[in-house]
C-alpha positions in Angstrom: -6.3 19.3 33.8 -8.6 21.8 35.7 -9.8 24.6 33.8 -11.3 27.5 36.0 -13.2 29.3 33.2 -12.8 32.9 31.9 -10.6 35.6 33.0 -8.2 35.5 30.0 -6.0 38.5 29.6 -4.5 39.9 26.5 -0.8 40.9 26.2 -1.7 44.4 27.7 -3.0 42.6 30.9 -6.6 43.6 30.2 -9.3 40.9 30.7 -11.1 40.0 27.6 -13.3 37.1 28.8 -15.0 38.3 31.9 -17.5 35.7 32.6 -20.8 36.2 34.5 -21.2 38.0 37.8 -23.5 37.9 40.8 -25.5 41.2 40.8 -23.0 43.8 42.3 -20.9 40.9 43.7 -18.5 38.0 42.9 -17.4 37.1 39.5 -17.7 33.6 38.0 -14.0 33.7 37.1 -13.1 34.2 40.8 -15.5 31.5 41.9 -14.2 29.1 39.4 -10.5 29.7 40.3 -11.2 29.3 44.0 -13.1 25.9 43.4 -10.3 24.7 41.0 -7.6 25.8 43.5 -9.4 23.8 46.3 -9.9 20.7 44.1 -6.2 20.4 43.0 -4.6 19.5 46.4 -7.5 17.1 47.1 -6.6 15.2 43.9 -2.8 15.5 44.6 -3.3 13.9 48.1 -4.7 10.9 46.1 -1.6 10.7 43.9 -2.9 12.8 40.9 -0.6 15.0 38.9 -2.8 18.0 38.5 -2.5 20.9 36.1 -4.5 24.2 36.0 -5.0 26.4 33.0 -4.5 29.3 35.4 -3.8 30.0 39.0 -3.7 33.2 41.2 -0.1 33.5 40.6 -0.1 32.6 36.8 -3.2 34.1 35.0 -4.1 32.7 31.6 -2.9 35.0 28.7 -3.4 33.1 25.5 -6.4 34.3 23.8 -7.7 37.1 21.8 -11.4 36.1 21.8 -13.5 33.7 24.0 -13.3 31.1 21.2 -9.6 31.2 20.9 -9.3 31.3 24.8 -11.4 28.0 25.0 -9.5 26.3 22.2 -6.2 27.2 23.7 -7.0 25.8 27.1 -8.1 22.6 25.4 -4.8 22.5 23.4 -2.8 23.0 26.6 -4.7 19.8 28.2 -3.6 18.0 24.8 -0.1 19.1 25.1 0.3 17.9 28.7 -1.5 14.6 27.9 -4.1 15.1 30.5 -6.1 12.1 31.2 -9.3 14.2 31.9 -10.2 17.8 31.2 -12.5 19.5 33.7 -14.0 22.9 32.9 -15.3 24.8 36.0 -18.1 27.5 35.4 -21.0 29.0 37.0 -24.2 29.6 34.8 -26.1 32.8 34.2 -29.6 33.1 32.8 -31.8 36.2 32.2 -34.6 34.3 34.0 -33.8 35.0 37.5 -35.7 31.9 38.7 -33.5 29.7 36.6 -31.4 27.7 39.0 -29.4 24.4 39.6 -26.3 22.7 38.5 -25.6 21.0 35.2 -22.9 18.8 33.7 -22.1 18.9 30.0 -19.9 16.7 27.8 -19.5 16.4 24.1 -17.7 13.3 23.0 -19.2 10.0 23.9 -15.9 9.0 25.4 -16.5 11.8 28.0 -19.9 10.4 29.3 -18.3 8.3 31.9 -16.5 11.3 33.3 -19.8 13.4 33.4 -21.5 10.1 35.0 -19.0 10.0 37.8 -18.7 13.8 38.6 -22.4 14.7 38.4 -23.6 12.3 41.1 -21.0 13.6 43.3 -22.4 17.1 42.9 -25.9 15.8 43.3 -25.1 14.0 46.6 -23.5 17.3 47.9 -26.4 19.6 46.7 -29.6 17.6 47.8 -31.8 20.7 48.1 -30.6 22.1 44.7 -32.2 21.6 41.3 -30.3 19.0 39.4 -30.4 19.9 35.7 -28.8 16.7 34.7 -26.2 15.5 32.3 -26.3 17.1 28.8 -24.4 16.7 25.6 -23.4 19.9 24.0 -20.7 20.8 21.5 -19.4 23.9 23.5 -17.8 21.6 26.1 -14.5 21.1 24.0 -14.4 19.7 20.5 -10.6 20.3 20.6 -9.6 18.1 23.7 -8.3 14.6 23.0 -9.3 13.3 26.3 -12.6 13.0 28.2 -13.8 16.5 28.9 -16.8 18.0 30.8 -17.9 21.4 31.7 -19.5 21.9 35.1 -22.0 24.6 35.7 -21.8 24.7 39.6 -24.9 26.9 39.9 -26.6 29.9 38.5 -25.1 33.5 39.5 -28.1 35.2 38.3 -30.4 33.5 40.8 -30.3 35.5 43.9 -30.1 32.5 46.4 -27.5 30.7 44.4 -25.5 33.5 43.5 -25.3 34.3 47.2 -24.1 30.8 48.0 -21.6 30.7 45.0 -19.9 33.8 46.4 -19.2 32.1 49.8 -15.8 30.4 50.5 -17.3 27.6 52.6 -19.8 26.8 49.8 -17.0 26.8 47.3 -14.9 24.3 49.4 -18.1 22.1 49.6 -18.3 22.2 45.7 -14.7 21.5 45.5 -14.8 18.4 47.6 -17.7 17.0 45.5 -15.9 17.6 42.1 -12.9 16.0 43.6 -14.8 12.9 45.0 -16.4 12.7 41.4 -13.1 12.8 39.7 -11.5 10.3 42.1 -14.4 7.9 41.4 -14.0 8.2 37.8 -10.4 7.2 38.0 -10.9 4.3 40.4 -13.6 3.0 38.0 -11.3 3.4 35.0 -8.0 2.2 36.2 -6.0 0.8 33.3 
């Protein structure tokens, strides 16, 4: 299950979970969706059955608050019995000098997934700050499978925000994420 963050719409079609934005530029929700929709066929080419919580054609509409939105996405991953749940986001910080990519997990059973995907990102982003793998409860306490949240960069950092808004860079990130997920499943074949 790939979960491009944010952009939940209510029943009236209004976005209630906007996500961050590059100063006068791209939205996190669009970057995350582009990355996820690029990762999906890369995994499918390896034989995976891939689900997305939202697509361009089918936006997510099952939340009335960010908390309910995130819980609903994890419940969807549970319903389809996903083997892994990857949440795709971009960071934002009031300190415009803050930069880098980070991988988060919560349950200990998710650490192997984090330790497979994060090095793939590090290999693809050698000139970027590696903020490491961190354990945080906001990843997804509701998911019953290994779950991680990827912060692919920092939108509030001028240089990273500019990169994150570029389609070629998003494709580069998607290839790294897919490589890490494939590595995880190769290491954890049952």
